[in-house]
Chimera marker file (.cmm) of the C-alpha trace (Angstrom):
<marker_set name="trace">
<marker id="1" x="-36.715" y="34.822" z="-27.059" r="1" g="1" b="0" radius="0.5"/>
<marker id="2" x="-32.958" y="35.413" z="-26.451" r="1" g="1" b="0" radius="0.5"/>
<marker id="3" x="-31.380" y="38.515" z="-24.913" r="1" g="1" b="0" radius="0.5"/>
<marker id="4" x="-30.534" y="39.933" z="-28.127" r="1" g="1" b="0" radius="0.5"/>
<marker id="5" x="-34.277" y="39.800" z="-29.205" r="1" g="1" b="0" radius="0.5"/>
<marker id="6" x="-35.299" y="42.327" z="-26.625" r="1" g="1" b="0" radius="0.5"/>
<marker id="7" x="-37.154" y="45.174" z="-27.916" r="1" g="1" b="0" radius="0.5"/>
<marker id="8" x="-36.709" y="48.469" z="-26.353" r="1" g="1" b="0" radius="0.5"/>
<marker id="9" x="-39.395" y="51.206" z="-26.417" r="1" g="1" b="0" radius="0.5"/>
<marker id="10" x="-37.619" y="54.345" z="-27.412" r="1" g="1" b="0" radius="0.5"/>
<marker id="11" x="-40.473" y="56.374" z="-26.231" r="1" g="1" b="0" radius="0.5"/>
<marker id="12" x="-40.319" y="54.993" z="-22.681" r="1" g="1" b="0" radius="0.5"/>
<marker id="13" x="-38.869" y="57.221" z="-19.906" r="1" g="1" b="0" radius="0.5"/>
<marker id="14" x="-35.524" y="55.739" z="-18.820" r="1" g="1" b="0" radius="0.5"/>
<marker id="15" x="-35.691" y="57.681" z="-15.525" r="1" g="1" b="0" radius="0.5"/>
<marker id="16" x="-32.175" y="57.020" z="-14.564" r="1" g="1" b="0" radius="0.5"/>
<marker id="17" x="-30.292" y="59.498" z="-16.626" r="1" g="1" b="0" radius="0.5"/>
<marker id="18" x="-29.371" y="57.042" z="-19.425" r="1" g="1" b="0" radius="0.5"/>
<marker id="19" x="-29.420" y="58.643" z="-22.761" r="1" g="1" b="0" radius="0.5"/>
<marker id="20" x="-30.062" y="55.851" z="-25.035" r="1" g="1" b="0" radius="0.5"/>
<marker id="21" x="-32.085" y="52.641" z="-24.842" r="1" g="1" b="0" radius="0.5"/>
<marker id="22" x="-28.971" y="50.689" z="-26.138" r="1" g="1" b="0" radius="0.5"/>
<marker id="23" x="-27.004" y="52.031" z="-23.175" r="1" g="1" b="0" radius="0.5"/>
<marker id="24" x="-29.712" y="51.080" z="-20.860" r="1" g="1" b="0" radius="0.5"/>
<marker id="25" x="-29.822" y="47.550" z="-22.260" r="1" g="1" b="0" radius="0.5"/>
<marker id="26" x="-26.025" y="47.294" z="-22.185" r="1" g="1" b="0" radius="0.5"/>
<marker id="27" x="-26.153" y="48.229" z="-18.433" r="1" g="1" b="0" radius="0.5"/>
<marker id="28" x="-29.012" y="45.740" z="-17.633" r="1" g="1" b="0" radius="0.5"/>
<marker id="29" x="-27.033" y="42.971" z="-19.440" r="1" g="1" b="0" radius="0.5"/>
<marker id="30" x="-23.913" y="43.756" z="-17.339" r="1" g="1" b="0" radius="0.5"/>
<marker id="31" x="-25.919" y="43.736" z="-14.166" r="1" g="1" b="0" radius="0.5"/>
<marker id="32" x="-27.473" y="40.427" z="-15.038" r="1" g="1" b="0" radius="0.5"/>
<marker id="33" x="-24.134" y="38.848" z="-15.828" r="1" g="1" b="0" radius="0.5"/>
<marker id="34" x="-22.756" y="40.170" z="-12.429" r="1" g="1" b="0" radius="0.5"/>
<marker id="35" x="-25.716" y="38.639" z="-10.680" r="1" g="1" b="0" radius="0.5"/>
<marker id="36" x="-25.152" y="35.271" z="-12.381" r="1" g="1" b="0" radius="0.5"/>
<marker id="37" x="-21.489" y="35.425" z="-11.449" r="1" g="1" b="0" radius="0.5"/>
<marker id="38" x="-22.374" y="36.090" z="-7.934" r="1" g="1" b="0" radius="0.5"/>
<marker id="39" x="-24.932" y="33.437" z="-7.779" r="1" g="1" b="0" radius="0.5"/>
<marker id="40" x="-22.573" y="30.945" z="-9.175" r="1" g="1" b="0" radius="0.5"/>
<marker id="41" x="-20.039" y="31.859" z="-6.535" r="1" g="1" b="0" radius="0.5"/>
<marker id="42" x="-22.461" y="31.603" z="-3.772" r="1" g="1" b="0" radius="0.5"/>
<marker id="43" x="-23.681" y="28.267" z="-5.011" r="1" g="1" b="0" radius="0.5"/>
<marker id="44" x="-20.192" y="26.883" z="-5.101" r="1" g="1" b="0" radius="0.5"/>
<marker id="45" x="-19.469" y="28.222" z="-1.602" r="1" g="1" b="0" radius="0.5"/>
<marker id="46" x="-22.603" y="26.625" z="-0.307" r="1" g="1" b="0" radius="0.5"/>
<marker id="47" x="-21.806" y="23.221" z="-2.021" r="1" g="1" b="0" radius="0.5"/>
<marker id="48" x="-18.279" y="23.355" z="-0.560" r="1" g="1" b="0" radius="0.5"/>
<marker id="49" x="-19.669" y="24.262" z="2.988" r="1" g="1" b="0" radius="0.5"/>
<marker id="50" x="-22.155" y="21.472" z="2.715" r="1" g="1" b="0" radius="0.5"/>
<marker id="51" x="-19.399" y="18.986" z="1.735" r="1" g="1" b="0" radius="0.5"/>
<marker id="52" x="-17.323" y="20.121" z="4.541" r="1" g="1" b="0" radius="0.5"/>
<marker id="53" x="-20.258" y="19.596" z="6.948" r="1" g="1" b="0" radius="0.5"/>
<marker id="54" x="-20.906" y="16.164" z="5.711" r="1" g="1" b="0" radius="0.5"/>
<marker id="55" x="-17.182" y="15.273" z="6.068" r="1" g="1" b="0" radius="0.5"/>
<marker id="56" x="-17.133" y="16.757" z="9.566" r="1" g="1" b="0" radius="0.5"/>
<marker id="57" x="-20.106" y="14.662" z="10.575" r="1" g="1" b="0" radius="0.5"/>
<marker id="58" x="-18.419" y="11.491" z="9.225" r="1" g="1" b="0" radius="0.5"/>
<marker id="59" x="-15.199" y="12.265" z="11.083" r="1" g="1" b="0" radius="0.5"/>
<marker id="60" x="-17.016" y="13.071" z="14.392" r="1" g="1" b="0" radius="0.5"/>
<marker id="61" x="-18.824" y="9.739" z="14.138" r="1" g="1" b="0" radius="0.5"/>
<marker id="62" x="-15.534" y="7.807" z="13.411" r="1" g="1" b="0" radius="0.5"/>
<marker id="63" x="-13.504" y="9.702" z="16.071" r="1" g="1" b="0" radius="0.5"/>
<marker id="64" x="-16.304" y="9.300" z="18.535" r="1" g="1" b="0" radius="0.5"/>
<marker id="65" x="-15.867" y="5.589" z="18.171" r="1" g="1" b="0" radius="0.5"/>
<marker id="66" x="-12.067" y="5.865" z="18.611" r="1" g="1" b="0" radius="0.5"/>
<marker id="67" x="-12.474" y="7.968" z="21.568" r="1" g="1" b="0" radius="0.5"/>
<marker id="68" x="-14.832" y="5.341" z="23.154" r="1" g="1" b="0" radius="0.5"/>
<marker id="69" x="-12.313" y="2.610" z="22.441" r="1" g="1" b="0" radius="0.5"/>
<marker id="70" x="-9.460" y="4.532" z="23.905" r="1" g="1" b="0" radius="0.5"/>
<marker id="71" x="-11.491" y="5.457" z="26.966" r="1" g="1" b="0" radius="0.5"/>
<marker id="72" x="-12.585" y="1.813" z="27.500" r="1" g="1" b="0" radius="0.5"/>
<marker id="73" x="-8.987" y="0.588" z="27.083" r="1" g="1" b="0" radius="0.5"/>
<marker id="74" x="-7.707" y="3.139" z="29.749" r="1" g="1" b="0" radius="0.5"/>
<marker id="75" x="-10.352" y="1.894" z="32.117" r="1" g="1" b="0" radius="0.5"/>
<marker id="76" x="-9.379" y="-1.682" z="31.618" r="1" g="1" b="0" radius="0.5"/>
<marker id="77" x="-5.823" y="-0.955" z="32.144" r="1" g="1" b="0" radius="0.5"/>
<marker id="78" x="-6.814" y="0.782" z="35.417" r="1" g="1" b="0" radius="0.5"/>
<marker id="79" x="-8.768" y="-2.361" z="36.671" r="1" g="1" b="0" radius="0.5"/>
<marker id="80" x="-6.317" y="-5.142" z="35.408" r="1" g="1" b="0" radius="0.5"/>
<marker id="81" x="-4.440" y="-5.231" z="38.772" r="1" g="1" b="0" radius="0.5"/>
<marker id="82" x="-7.649" y="-5.918" z="40.638" r="1" g="1" b="0" radius="0.5"/>
<marker id="83" x="-8.732" y="-8.439" z="37.916" r="1" g="1" b="0" radius="0.5"/>
<marker id="84" x="-5.360" y="-10.228" z="38.249" r="1" g="1" b="0" radius="0.5"/>
<marker id="85" x="-5.590" y="-10.309" z="41.982" r="1" g="1" b="0" radius="0.5"/>
<marker id="86" x="-9.131" y="-11.927" z="41.710" r="1" g="1" b="0" radius="0.5"/>
<marker id="87" x="-7.654" y="-14.542" z="39.328" r="1" g="1" b="0" radius="0.5"/>
<marker id="88" x="-4.911" y="-15.255" z="41.735" r="1" g="1" b="0" radius="0.5"/>
<marker id="89" x="-7.292" y="-15.442" z="44.665" r="1" g="1" b="0" radius="0.5"/>
<marker id="90" x="-9.523" y="-17.878" z="42.643" r="1" g="1" b="0" radius="0.5"/>
<marker id="91" x="-6.539" y="-20.146" z="42.075" r="1" g="1" b="0" radius="0.5"/>
<marker id="92" x="-5.673" y="-20.185" z="45.781" r="1" g="1" b="0" radius="0.5"/>
<marker id="93" x="-9.285" y="-20.617" z="46.918" r="1" g="1" b="0" radius="0.5"/>
<marker id="94" x="-9.656" y="-23.721" z="44.802" r="1" g="1" b="0" radius="0.5"/>
<marker id="95" x="-12.075" y="-26.182" z="46.362" r="1" g="1" b="0" radius="0.5"/>
<marker id="96" x="-13.082" y="-23.805" z="49.230" r="1" g="1" b="0" radius="0.5"/>
<marker id="97" x="-16.415" y="-21.958" z="49.677" r="1" g="1" b="0" radius="0.5"/>
<marker id="98" x="-14.604" y="-18.743" z="48.752" r="1" g="1" b="0" radius="0.5"/>
<marker id="99" x="-14.032" y="-19.970" z="45.327" r="1" g="1" b="0" radius="0.5"/>
<marker id="100" x="-17.782" y="-19.665" z="44.424" r="1" g="1" b="0" radius="0.5"/>
<marker id="101" x="-17.864" y="-15.918" z="45.185" r="1" g="1" b="0" radius="0.5"/>
<marker id="102" x="-14.636" y="-15.068" z="43.522" r="1" g="1" b="0" radius="0.5"/>
<marker id="103" x="-15.790" y="-17.003" z="40.466" r="1" g="1" b="0" radius="0.5"/>
<marker id="104" x="-19.066" y="-15.218" z="40.387" r="1" g="1" b="0" radius="0.5"/>
<marker id="105" x="-17.358" y="-11.822" z="40.801" r="1" g="1" b="0" radius="0.5"/>
<marker id="106" x="-14.966" y="-12.701" z="37.941" r="1" g="1" b="0" radius="0.5"/>
<marker id="107" x="-18.035" y="-13.641" z="35.734" r="1" g="1" b="0" radius="0.5"/>
<marker id="108" x="-19.656" y="-10.243" z="36.461" r="1" g="1" b="0" radius="0.5"/>
<marker id="109" x="-16.500" y="-8.495" z="35.579" r="1" g="1" b="0" radius="0.5"/>
<marker id="110" x="-15.970" y="-10.535" z="32.445" r="1" g="1" b="0" radius="0.5"/>
<marker id="111" x="-19.617" y="-9.843" z="31.297" r="1" g="1" b="0" radius="0.5"/>
<marker id="112" x="-19.219" y="-6.176" z="31.917" r="1" g="1" b="0" radius="0.5"/>
<marker id="113" x="-16.022" y="-6.037" z="29.903" r="1" g="1" b="0" radius="0.5"/>
<marker id="114" x="-17.581" y="-8.096" z="26.982" r="1" g="1" b="0" radius="0.5"/>
<marker id="115" x="-20.643" y="-5.752" z="26.946" r="1" g="1" b="0" radius="0.5"/>
<marker id="116" x="-18.249" y="-3.016" z="26.154" r="1" g="1" b="0" radius="0.5"/>
<marker id="117" x="-16.408" y="-4.880" z="23.378" r="1" g="1" b="0" radius="0.5"/>
<marker id="118" x="-13.509" y="-6.043" z="25.532" r="1" g="1" b="0" radius="0.5"/>
<marker id="119" x="-12.507" y="-9.703" z="24.678" r="1" g="1" b="0" radius="0.5"/>
<marker id="120" x="-9.930" y="-11.848" z="26.647" r="1" g="1" b="0" radius="0.5"/>
<marker id="121" x="-6.921" y="-13.174" z="24.893" r="1" g="1" b="0" radius="0.5"/>
<marker id="122" x="-6.529" y="-16.550" z="26.284" r="1" g="1" b="0" radius="0.5"/>
<marker id="123" x="-4.241" y="-18.832" z="24.052" r="1" g="1" b="0" radius="0.5"/>
<marker id="124" x="-4.330" y="-22.510" z="24.759" r="1" g="1" b="0" radius="0.5"/>
<marker id="125" x="-1.480" y="-24.970" z="24.869" r="1" g="1" b="0" radius="0.5"/>
<marker id="126" x="-0.514" y="-25.666" z="21.235" r="1" g="1" b="0" radius="0.5"/>
<marker id="127" x="-1.705" y="-22.340" z="19.774" r="1" g="1" b="0" radius="0.5"/>
<marker id="128" x="0.724" y="-20.743" z="17.470" r="1" g="1" b="0" radius="0.5"/>
<marker id="129" x="2.599" y="-17.965" z="19.038" r="1" g="1" b="0" radius="0.5"/>
<marker id="130" x="1.332" y="-14.607" z="17.745" r="1" g="1" b="0" radius="0.5"/>
<marker id="131" x="3.640" y="-11.617" z="18.483" r="1" g="1" b="0" radius="0.5"/>
<marker id="132" x="0.709" y="-9.147" z="18.072" r="1" g="1" b="0" radius="0.5"/>
<marker id="133" x="-1.423" y="-10.538" z="20.837" r="1" g="1" b="0" radius="0.5"/>
<marker id="134" x="1.136" y="-12.698" z="22.972" r="1" g="1" b="0" radius="0.5"/>
<marker id="135" x="4.139" y="-11.660" z="25.022" r="1" g="1" b="0" radius="0.5"/>
<marker id="136" x="6.652" y="-14.300" z="25.573" r="1" g="1" b="0" radius="0.5"/>
<marker id="137" x="7.830" y="-14.460" z="29.215" r="1" g="1" b="0" radius="0.5"/>
<marker id="138" x="9.679" y="-17.728" z="28.993" r="1" g="1" b="0" radius="0.5"/>
<marker id="139" x="10.723" y="-20.395" z="26.724" r="1" g="1" b="0" radius="0.5"/>
<marker id="140" x="10.508" y="-24.251" z="27.107" r="1" g="1" b="0" radius="0.5"/>
<marker id="141" x="12.876" y="-26.365" z="25.179" r="1" g="1" b="0" radius="0.5"/>
<marker id="142" x="11.404" y="-28.947" z="22.835" r="1" g="1" b="0" radius="0.5"/>
<marker id="143" x="12.707" y="-31.486" z="20.363" r="1" g="1" b="0" radius="0.5"/>
<marker id="144" x="9.417" y="-31.479" z="18.389" r="1" g="1" b="0" radius="0.5"/>
<marker id="145" x="9.159" y="-29.311" z="15.185" r="1" g="1" b="0" radius="0.5"/>
<marker id="146" x="5.421" y="-29.295" z="15.667" r="1" g="1" b="0" radius="0.5"/>
<marker id="147" x="5.698" y="-27.686" z="19.048" r="1" g="1" b="0" radius="0.5"/>
<marker id="148" x="8.246" y="-25.096" z="18.023" r="1" g="1" b="0" radius="0.5"/>
<marker id="149" x="6.833" y="-21.572" z="18.294" r="1" g="1" b="0" radius="0.5"/>
<marker id="150" x="3.657" y="-22.650" z="19.954" r="1" g="1" b="0" radius="0.5"/>
<marker id="151" x="2.172" y="-21.786" z="23.475" r="1" g="1" b="0" radius="0.5"/>
<marker id="152" x="3.142" y="-23.912" z="26.227" r="1" g="1" b="0" radius="0.5"/>
<marker id="153" x="1.265" y="-22.098" z="29.034" r="1" g="1" b="0" radius="0.5"/>
<marker id="154" x="-0.639" y="-18.864" z="29.374" r="1" g="1" b="0" radius="0.5"/>
<marker id="155" x="0.697" y="-17.162" z="32.419" r="1" g="1" b="0" radius="0.5"/>
<marker id="156" x="-1.602" y="-14.275" z="32.394" r="1" g="1" b="0" radius="0.5"/>
<marker id="157" x="-4.511" y="-13.511" z="30.060" r="1" g="1" b="0" radius="0.5"/>
<marker id="158" x="-4.594" y="-10.514" z="27.792" r="1" g="1" b="0" radius="0.5"/>
<marker id="159" x="-7.381" y="-8.193" z="26.627" r="1" g="1" b="0" radius="0.5"/>
<marker id="160" x="-8.251" y="-6.469" z="23.329" r="1" g="1" b="0" radius="0.5"/>
<marker id="161" x="-11.005" y="-4.165" z="21.991" r="1" g="1" b="0" radius="0.5"/>
<marker id="162" x="-11.649" y="-4.506" z="18.285" r="1" g="1" b="0" radius="0.5"/>
<marker id="163" x="-8.270" y="-4.797" z="16.637" r="1" g="1" b="0" radius="0.5"/>
<marker id="164" x="-6.428" y="-2.827" z="19.440" r="1" g="1" b="0" radius="0.5"/>
<marker id="165" x="-4.598" y="-5.044" z="22.062" r="1" g="1" b="0" radius="0.5"/>
<marker id="166" x="-4.991" y="-3.520" z="25.576" r="1" g="1" b="0" radius="0.5"/>
<marker id="167" x="-2.551" y="-6.097" z="27.176" r="1" g="1" b="0" radius="0.5"/>
<marker id="168" x="-1.052" y="-9.113" z="25.340" r="1" g="1" b="0" radius="0.5"/>
<marker id="169" x="-1.457" y="-12.407" z="26.928" r="1" g="1" b="0" radius="0.5"/>
<marker id="170" x="1.751" y="-13.400" z="28.657" r="1" g="1" b="0" radius="0.5"/>
<marker id="171" x="2.868" y="-16.876" z="27.757" r="1" g="1" b="0" radius="0.5"/>
<marker id="172" x="5.595" y="-19.382" z="27.860" r="1" g="1" b="0" radius="0.5"/>
<marker id="173" x="6.352" y="-20.775" z="24.380" r="1" g="1" b="0" radius="0.5"/>
<marker id="174" x="8.095" y="-23.860" z="23.188" r="1" g="1" b="0" radius="0.5"/>
<marker id="175" x="11.452" y="-23.346" z="21.292" r="1" g="1" b="0" radius="0.5"/>
<marker id="176" x="13.153" y="-25.952" z="19.064" r="1" g="1" b="0" radius="0.5"/>
<marker id="177" x="16.478" y="-27.195" z="20.710" r="1" g="1" b="0" radius="0.5"/>
<link id1="1" id2="2" r="1" g="1" b="0" radius="0.2"/>
<link id1="2" id2="3" r="1" g="1" b="0" radius="0.2"/>
<link id1="3" id2="4" r="1" g="1" b="0" radius="0.2"/>
<link id1="4" id2="5" r="1" g="1" b="0" radius="0.2"/>
<link id1="5" id2="6" r="1" g="1" b="0" radius="0.2"/>
<link id1="6" id2="7" r="1" g="1" b="0" radius="0.2"/>
<link id1="7" id2="8" r="1" g="1" b="0" radius="0.2"/>
<link id1="8" id2="9" r="1" g="1" b="0" radius="0.2"/>
<link id1="9" id2="10" r="1" g="1" b="0" radius="0.2"/>
<link id1="10" id2="11" r="1" g="1" b="0" radius="0.2"/>
<link id1="11" id2="12" r="1" g="1" b="0" radius="0.2"/>
<link id1="12" id2="13" r="1" g="1" b="0" radius="0.2"/>
<link id1="13" id2="14" r="1" g="1" b="0" radius="0.2"/>
<link id1="14" id2="15" r="1" g="1" b="0" radius="0.2"/>
<link id1="15" id2="16" r="1" g="1" b="0" radius="0.2"/>
<link id1="16" id2="17" r="1" g="1" b="0" radius="0.2"/>
<link id1="17" id2="18" r="1" g="1" b="0" radius="0.2"/>
<link id1="18" id2="19" r="1" g="1" b="0" radius="0.2"/>
<link id1="19" id2="20" r="1" g="1" b="0" radius="0.2"/>
<link id1="20" id2="21" r="1" g="1" b="0" radius="0.2"/>
<link id1="21" id2="22" r="1" g="1" b="0" radius="0.2"/>
<link id1="22" id2="23" r="1" g="1" b="0" radius="0.2"/>
<link id1="23" id2="24" r="1" g="1" b="0" radius="0.2"/>
<link id1="24" id2="25" r="1" g="1" b="0" radius="0.2"/>
<link id1="25" id2="26" r="1" g="1" b="0" radius="0.2"/>
<link id1="26" id2="27" r="1" g="1" b="0" radius="0.2"/>
<link id1="27" id2="28" r="1" g="1" b="0" radius="0.2"/>
<link id1="28" id2="29" r="1" g="1" b="0" radius="0.2"/>
<link id1="29" id2="30" r="1" g="1" b="0" radius="0.2"/>
<link id1="30" id2="31" r="1" g="1" b="0" radius="0.2"/>
<link id1="31" id2="32" r="1" g="1" b="0" radius="0.2"/>
<link id1="32" id2="33" r="1" g="1" b="0" radius="0.2"/>
<link id1="33" id2="34" r="1" g="1" b="0" radius="0.2"/>
<link id1="34" id2="35" r="1" g="1" b="0" radius="0.2"/>
<link id1="35" id2="36" r="1" g="1" b="0" radius="0.2"/>
<link id1="36" id2="37" r="1" g="1" b="0" radius="0.2"/>
<link id1="37" id2="38" r="1" g="1" b="0" radius="0.2"/>
<link id1="38" id2="39" r="1" g="1" b="0" radius="0.2"/>
<link id1="39" id2="40" r="1" g="1" b="0" radius="0.2"/>
<link id1="40" id2="41" r="1" g="1" b="0" radius="0.2"/>
<link id1="41" id2="42" r="1" g="1" b="0" radius="0.2"/>
<link id1="42" id2="43" r="1" g="1" b="0" radius="0.2"/>
<link id1="43" id2="44" r="1" g="1" b="0" radius="0.2"/>
<link id1="44" id2="45" r="1" g="1" b="0" radius="0.2"/>
<link id1="45" id2="46" r="1" g="1" b="0" radius="0.2"/>
<link id1="46" id2="47" r="1" g="1" b="0" radius="0.2"/>
<link id1="47" id2="48" r="1" g="1" b="0" radius="0.2"/>
<link id1="48" id2="49" r="1" g="1" b="0" radius="0.2"/>
<link id1="49" id2="50" r="1" g="1" b="0" radius="0.2"/>
<link id1="50" id2="51" r="1" g="1" b="0" radius="0.2"/>
<link id1="51" id2="52" r="1" g="1" b="0" radius="0.2"/>
<link id1="52" id2="53" r="1" g="1" b="0" radius="0.2"/>
<link id1="53" id2="54" r="1" g="1" b="0" radius="0.2"/>
<link id1="54" id2="55" r="1" g="1" b="0" radius="0.2"/>
<link id1="55" id2="56" r="1" g="1" b="0" radius="0.2"/>
<link id1="56" id2="57" r="1" g="1" b="0" radius="0.2"/>
<link id1="57" id2="58" r="1" g="1" b="0" radius="0.2"/>
<link id1="58" id2="59" r="1" g="1" b="0" radius="0.2"/>
<link id1="59" id2="60" r="1" g="1" b="0" radius="0.2"/>
<link id1="60" id2="61" r="1" g="1" b="0" radius="0.2"/>
<link id1="61" id2="62" r="1" g="1" b="0" radius="0.2"/>
<link id1="62" id2="63" r="1" g="1" b="0" radius="0.2"/>
<link id1="63" id2="64" r="1" g="1" b="0" radius="0.2"/>
<link id1="64" id2="65" r="1" g="1" b="0" radius="0.2"/>
<link id1="65" id2="66" r="1" g="1" b="0" radius="0.2"/>
<link id1="66" id2="67" r="1" g="1" b="0" radius="0.2"/>
<link id1="67" id2="68" r="1" g="1" b="0" radius="0.2"/>
<link id1="68" id2="69" r="1" g="1" b="0" radius="0.2"/>
<link id1="69" id2="70" r="1" g="1" b="0" radius="0.2"/>
<link id1="70" id2="71" r="1" g="1" b="0" radius="0.2"/>
<link id1="71" id2="72" r="1" g="1" b="0" radius="0.2"/>
<link id1="72" id2="73" r="1" g="1" b="0" radius="0.2"/>
<link id1="73" id2="74" r="1" g="1" b="0" radius="0.2"/>
<link id1="74" id2="75" r="1" g="1" b="0" radius="0.2"/>
<link id1="75" id2="76" r="1" g="1" b="0" radius="0.2"/>
<link id1="76" id2="77" r="1" g="1" b="0" radius="0.2"/>
<link id1="77" id2="78" r="1" g="1" b="0" radius="0.2"/>
<link id1="78" id2="79" r="1" g="1" b="0" radius="0.2"/>
<link id1="79" id2="80" r="1" g="1" b="0" radius="0.2"/>
<link id1="80" id2="81" r="1" g="1" b="0" radius="0.2"/>
<link id1="81" id2="82" r="1" g="1" b="0" radius="0.2"/>
<link id1="82" id2="83" r="1" g="1" b="0" radius="0.2"/>
<link id1="83" id2="84" r="1" g="1" b="0" radius="0.2"/>
<link id1="84" id2="85" r="1" g="1" b="0" radius="0.2"/>
<link id1="85" id2="86" r="1" g="1" b="0" radius="0.2"/>
<link id1="86" id2="87" r="1" g="1" b="0" radius="0.2"/>
<link id1="87" id2="88" r="1" g="1" b="0" radius="0.2"/>
<link id1="88" id2="89" r="1" g="1" b="0" radius="0.2"/>
<link id1="89" id2="90" r="1" g="1" b="0" radius="0.2"/>
<link id1="90" id2="91" r="1" g="1" b="0" radius="0.2"/>
<link id1="91" id2="92" r="1" g="1" b="0" radius="0.2"/>
<link id1="92" id2="93" r="1" g="1" b="0" radius="0.2"/>
<link id1="93" id2="94" r="1" g="1" b="0" radius="0.2"/>
<link id1="94" id2="95" r="1" g="1" b="0" radius="0.2"/>
<link id1="95" id2="96" r="1" g="1" b="0" radius="0.2"/>
<link id1="96" id2="97" r="1" g="1" b="0" radius="0.2"/>
<link id1="97" id2="98" r="1" g="1" b="0" radius="0.2"/>
<link id1="98" id2="99" r="1" g="1" b="0" radius="0.2"/>
<link id1="99" id2="100" r="1" g="1" b="0" radius="0.2"/>
<link id1="100" id2="101" r="1" g="1" b="0" radius="0.2"/>
<link id1="101" id2="102" r="1" g="1" b="0" radius="0.2"/>
<link id1="102" id2="103" r="1" g="1" b="0" radius="0.2"/>
<link id1="103" id2="104" r="1" g="1" b="0" radius="0.2"/>
<link id1="104" id2="105" r="1" g="1" b="0" radius="0.2"/>
<link id1="105" id2="106" r="1" g="1" b="0" radius="0.2"/>
<link id1="106" id2="107" r="1" g="1" b="0" radius="0.2"/>
<link id1="107" id2="108" r="1" g="1" b="0" radius="0.2"/>
<link id1="108" id2="109" r="1" g="1" b="0" radius="0.2"/>
<link id1="109" id2="110" r="1" g="1" b="0" radius="0.2"/>
<link id1="110" id2="111" r="1" g="1" b="0" radius="0.2"/>
<link id1="111" id2="112" r="1" g="1" b="0" radius="0.2"/>
<link id1="112" id2="113" r="1" g="1" b="0" radius="0.2"/>
<link id1="113" id2="114" r="1" g="1" b="0" radius="0.2"/>
<link id1="114" id2="115" r="1" g="1" b="0" radius="0.2"/>
<link id1="115" id2="116" r="1" g="1" b="0" radius="0.2"/>
<link id1="116" id2="117" r="1" g="1" b="0" radius="0.2"/>
<link id1="117" id2="118" r="1" g="1" b="0" radius="0.2"/>
<link id1="118" id2="119" r="1" g="1" b="0" radius="0.2"/>
<link id1="119" id2="120" r="1" g="1" b="0" radius="0.2"/>
<link id1="120" id2="121" r="1" g="1" b="0" radius="0.2"/>
<link id1="121" id2="122" r="1" g="1" b="0" radius="0.2"/>
<link id1="122" id2="123" r="1" g="1" b="0" radius="0.2"/>
<link id1="123" id2="124" r="1" g="1" b="0" radius="0.2"/>
<link id1="124" id2="125" r="1" g="1" b="0" radius="0.2"/>
<link id1="125" id2="126" r="1" g="1" b="0" radius="0.2"/>
<link id1="126" id2="127" r="1" g="1" b="0" radius="0.2"/>
<link id1="127" id2="128" r="1" g="1" b="0" radius="0.2"/>
<link id1="128" id2="129" r="1" g="1" b="0" radius="0.2"/>
<link id1="129" id2="130" r="1" g="1" b="0" radius="0.2"/>
<link id1="130" id2="131" r="1" g="1" b="0" radius="0.2"/>
<link id1="131" id2="132" r="1" g="1" b="0" radius="0.2"/>
<link id1="132" id2="133" r="1" g="1" b="0" radius="0.2"/>
<link id1="133" id2="134" r="1" g="1" b="0" radius="0.2"/>
<link id1="134" id2="135" r="1" g="1" b="0" radius="0.2"/>
<link id1="135" id2="136" r="1" g="1" b="0" radius="0.2"/>
<link id1="136" id2="137" r="1" g="1" b="0" radius="0.2"/>
<link id1="137" id2="138" r="1" g="1" b="0" radius="0.2"/>
<link id1="138" id2="139" r="1" g="1" b="0" radius="0.2"/>
<link id1="139" id2="140" r="1" g="1" b="0" radius="0.2"/>
<link id1="140" id2="141" r="1" g="1" b="0" radius="0.2"/>
<link id1="141" id2="142" r="1" g="1" b="0" radius="0.2"/>
<link id1="142" id2="143" r="1" g="1" b="0" radius="0.2"/>
<link id1="143" id2="144" r="1" g="1" b="0" radius="0.2"/>
<link id1="144" id2="145" r="1" g="1" b="0" radius="0.2"/>
<link id1="145" id2="146" r="1" g="1" b="0" radius="0.2"/>
<link id1="146" id2="147" r="1" g="1" b="0" radius="0.2"/>
<link id1="147" id2="148" r="1" g="1" b="0" radius="0.2"/>
<link id1="148" id2="149" r="1" g="1" b="0" radius="0.2"/>
<link id1="149" id2="150" r="1" g="1" b="0" radius="0.2"/>
<link id1="150" id2="151" r="1" g="1" b="0" radius="0.2"/>
<link id1="151" id2="152" r="1" g="1" b="0" radius="0.2"/>
<link id1="152" id2="153" r="1" g="1" b="0" radius="0.2"/>
<link id1="153" id2="154" r="1" g="1" b="0" radius="0.2"/>
<link id1="154" id2="155" r="1" g="1" b="0" radius="0.2"/>
<link id1="155" id2="156" r="1" g="1" b="0" radius="0.2"/>
<link id1="156" id2="157" r="1" g="1" b="0" radius="0.2"/>
<link id1="157" id2="158" r="1" g="1" b="0" radius="0.2"/>
<link id1="158" id2="159" r="1" g="1" b="0" radius="0.2"/>
<link id1="159" id2="160" r="1" g="1" b="0" radius="0.2"/>
<link id1="160" id2="161" r="1" g="1" b="0" radius="0.2"/>
<link id1="161" id2="162" r="1" g="1" b="0" radius="0.2"/>
<link id1="162" id2="163" r="1" g="1" b="0" radius="0.2"/>
<link id1="163" id2="164" r="1" g="1" b="0" radius="0.2"/>
<link id1="164" id2="165" r="1" g="1" b="0" radius="0.2"/>
<link id1="165" id2="166" r="1" g="1" b="0" radius="0.2"/>
<link id1="166" id2="167" r="1" g="1" b="0" radius="0.2"/>
<link id1="167" id2="168" r="1" g="1" b="0" radius="0.2"/>
<link id1="168" id2="169" r="1" g="1" b="0" radius="0.2"/>
<link id1="169" id2="170" r="1" g="1" b="0" radius="0.2"/>
<link id1="170" id2="171" r="1" g="1" b="0" radius="0.2"/>
<link id1="171" id2="172" r="1" g="1" b="0" radius="0.2"/>
<link id1="172" id2="173" r="1" g="1" b="0" radius="0.2"/>
<link id1="173" id2="174" r="1" g="1" b="0" radius="0.2"/>
<link id1="174" id2="175" r="1" g="1" b="0" radius="0.2"/>
<link id1="175" id2="176" r="1" g="1" b="0" radius="0.2"/>
<link id1="176" id2="177" r="1" g="1" b="0" radius="0.2"/>
</marker_set>
């Protein structure tokens, strides 16, 4: 049965001052159409709000990870001087009883950093120079094309977290004469 098939009892008391059944029917149809319009607007608003909430949750998860990375990077930068001092102390303590304790302390520190996603950048002799992860501190002349633009020595290790370099490895590189 469609809206146009509605039968109005002309004998019924309209009770609201309407004079004809047709006028009452017209008023009811107008109210129904308004109610549908409001329901559609409310549904659209609810759907937008739900989509906004889902996007906000996603952004919060993503930015939370970024905040964590930046916080860890800041902490690593703060402790690098102490880390470098331990590395230097270990080099000077080579072959002495102190070396064992320093090596154990560095291992604990390395393990803690790795547990938080921090990785060392330790290029080896012959690795190709990478300007994104290496900082050239000096050049060493070479006559070999194979050695050109490769690492000679790592002077100081670097650190990264995910794809973010916290500190590049400081290296000397071969440069073709």
